[in-house]
C-alpha positions as a Markdown table, in Angstrom:
| # | Residue | x | y | z |
|---|---|---|---|---|
| 1 | Met | 3.3 | 24.5 | 5.7 |
| 2 | Gln | 3.1 | 22.8 | 2.3 |
| 3 | Gln | 2.7 | 19.4 | 3.9 |
| 4 | Phe | -0.9 | 20.5 | 4.9 |
| 5 | Asp | -1.7 | 22.4 | 1.7 |
| 6 | Leu | -3.9 | 20.0 | -0.3 |
| 7 | Lys | -3.8 | 22.2 | -3.4 |
| 8 | Tyr | 0.0 | 21.8 | -3.4 |
| 9 | Arg | -0.1 | 18.1 | -2.5 |
| 10 | Thr | -2.7 | 17.1 | -5.0 |
| 11 | Phe | -0.8 | 19.0 | -7.8 |
| 12 | His | 2.5 | 17.3 | -6.9 |
| 13 | Leu | 0.9 | 13.9 | -6.7 |
| 14 | Ala | -0.1 | 14.2 | -10.3 |
| 15 | Val | 3.4 | 15.5 | -11.2 |
| 16 | Asn | 5.2 | 12.7 | -9.4 |
| 17 | Val | 2.9 | 10.1 | -10.9 |
| 18 | Ser | 3.7 | 11.4 | -14.3 |
| 19 | Arg | 7.4 | 11.2 | -13.5 |
| 20 | Leu | 7.1 | 7.6 | -12.4 |
| 21 | Ile | 5.2 | 6.6 | -15.5 |
| 22 | Thr | 8.0 | 7.8 | -17.8 |
| 23 | Cys | 10.4 | 5.5 | -16.0 |
| 24 | Leu | 8.4 | 2.3 | -16.2 |
| 25 | Pro | 9.0 | -0.4 | -18.8 |
| 26 | Asn | 6.9 | -0.1 | -22.0 |
| 27 | Ser | 4.5 | -3.0 | -21.7 |
| 28 | Leu | 0.9 | -3.4 | -22.7 |
| 29 | Ser | -0.3 | -3.6 | -19.1 |
| 30 | Asn | 1.9 | -0.7 | -18.0 |
| 31 | Arg | 0.5 | 1.5 | -20.8 |
| 32 | Ala | -3.1 | 0.6 | -19.9 |
| 33 | Tyr | -2.6 | 1.2 | -16.2 |
| 34 | Ala | -0.5 | 4.3 | -16.8 |
| 35 | Asn | -3.2 | 5.9 | -19.0 |
| 36 | Gln | -5.8 | 5.4 | -16.3 |
| 37 | Leu | -3.4 | 6.6 | -13.6 |
| 38 | Ile | -2.5 | 9.8 | -15.4 |
| 39 | Arg | -6.2 | 10.6 | -15.7 |
| 40 | Ser | -7.2 | 9.8 | -12.1 |
| 41 | Ser | -4.2 | 11.4 | -10.5 |
| 42 | Ala | -4.7 | 14.7 | -12.4 |
| 43 | Ser | -8.4 | 14.6 | -11.6 |
| 44 | Val | -7.6 | 14.5 | -7.9 |
| 45 | Gly | -6.1 | 18.0 | -8.0 |
| 46 | Ala | -8.5 | 19.4 | -10.7 |
| 47 | Asn | -11.5 | 18.4 | -8.7 |
| 48 | Phe | -10.0 | 19.6 | -5.4 |
| 49 | Arg | -9.5 | 23.0 | -7.0 |
| 50 | Ala | -13.1 | 22.9 | -8.2 |
| 51 | Ala | -14.3 | 22.2 | -4.7 |
| 52 | Gly | -12.8 | 25.5 | -3.7 |
| 53 | Arg | -15.2 | 27.2 | -6.0 |
| 54 | Ala | -18.3 | 25.3 | -4.8 |
| 55 | Lys | -21.5 | 27.3 | -4.8 |
| 56 | Ser | -22.9 | 25.6 | -1.7 |
| 57 | Thr | -22.1 | 23.1 | 1.0 |
| 58 | Ala | -23.8 | 20.4 | -0.9 |
| 59 | Asp | -21.8 | 21.3 | -4.1 |
| 60 | Phe | -18.6 | 21.3 | -2.0 |
| 61 | Ile | -19.4 | 17.8 | -0.6 |
| 62 | Asn | -20.2 | 16.5 | -4.1 |
| 63 | Lys | -17.0 | 17.8 | -5.5 |
| 64 | Leu | -15.0 | 16.3 | -2.6 |
| 65 | Lys | -16.7 | 13.0 | -3.2 |
| 66 | Ile | -15.3 | 13.0 | -6.7 |
| 67 | Val | -11.9 | 13.8 | -5.3 |
| 68 | Glu | -12.3 | 10.8 | -2.9 |
| 69 | Glu | -13.2 | 8.5 | -5.8 |
| 70 | Glu | -10.4 | 9.7 | -8.0 |
| 71 | Thr | -7.9 | 9.4 | -5.2 |
| 72 | Asp | -9.0 | 5.8 | -4.4 |
| 73 | Glu | -8.7 | 5.0 | -8.1 |
| 74 | Thr | -5.2 | 6.5 | -8.2 |
| 75 | Ile | -4.2 | 4.2 | -5.3 |
| 76 | Tyr | -5.7 | 1.2 | -7.1 |
| 77 | Phe | -3.7 | 1.8 | -10.3 |
| 78 | Leu | -0.5 | 2.5 | -8.3 |
| 79 | Glu | -1.0 | -0.9 | -6.5 |
| 80 | Leu | -1.5 | -2.6 | -9.9 |
| 81 | Leu | 1.7 | -1.1 | -11.2 |
| 82 | Ala | 3.6 | -2.0 | -8.0 |
| 83 | Glu | 2.4 | -5.6 | -8.3 |
| 84 | Asn | 3.5 | -5.8 | -12.0 |
| 85 | Asn | 6.8 | -3.8 | -11.5 |
| 86 | Ser | 8.3 | -5.0 | -8.3 |
| 87 | Ser | 11.7 | -3.5 | -9.1 |
| 88 | Tyr | 10.0 | -0.1 | -8.9 |
| 89 | Ser | 8.4 | -0.6 | -5.5 |
| 90 | Gln | 10.6 | 2.0 | -3.8 |
| 91 | Gln | 9.4 | 4.6 | -6.3 |
| 92 | Ile | 5.7 | 3.6 | -6.1 |
| 93 | Ala | 5.3 | 3.0 | -2.3 |
| 94 | Pro | 5.7 | 6.8 | -1.4 |
| 95 | Leu | 3.1 | 7.7 | -4.0 |
| 96 | Ile | 0.7 | 5.2 | -2.6 |
| 97 | Asp | 1.4 | 6.6 | 0.9 |
| 98 | Glu | 0.9 | 10.2 | -0.3 |
| 99 | Ala | -2.4 | 9.3 | -2.1 |
| 100 | Thr | -3.6 | 7.5 | 1.0 |
| 101 | Gln | -2.8 | 10.5 | 3.2 |
| 102 | Ile | -4.7 | 12.7 | 0.8 |
| 103 | Leu | -7.6 | 10.3 | 0.8 |
| 104 | Lys | -7.8 | 10.4 | 4.6 |
| 105 | Met | -7.8 | 14.2 | 4.7 |
| 106 | Ile | -10.5 | 14.4 | 2.0 |
| 107 | Val | -12.7 | 11.9 | 3.9 |
| 108 | Ala | -12.2 | 13.9 | 7.0 |
| 109 | Ala | -13.2 | 17.1 | 5.2 |
| 110 | Ile | -16.3 | 15.5 | 3.8 |
| 111 | Val | -17.3 | 14.3 | 7.3 |
| 112 | Lys | -16.7 | 17.8 | 8.8 |
| 113 | Ala | -18.6 | 19.5 | 6.0 |
| 114 | Arg | -21.6 | 17.2 | 6.5 |
| 115 | Thr | -21.8 | 18.1 | 10.2 |
| 116 | Arg | -22.1 | 21.8 | 9.5 |
């Protein structure tokens, strides 16, 4: 059941990103990308939770659009880290996959909400 629970999945995306970052080598680029990645991955879950408290359909869609942007940003910074840390590709690839799956579900939810 948890595989479909976006509240659970978005929370654990941020947790797993945080765990990855603690393992990466301490370099200038890793620190810069990691700082952005921590913010964007945590924002995915925080804004998804906020969408659940939306006051209207328009508010719901706007909050999900923020989730969409933050998820895409998370994928981008994960890809940058993967490019610069090839020895960590086995740890990064599943995070990119999970974020991509979340992004697809969010986009589908936005499309569905717009048709109501």
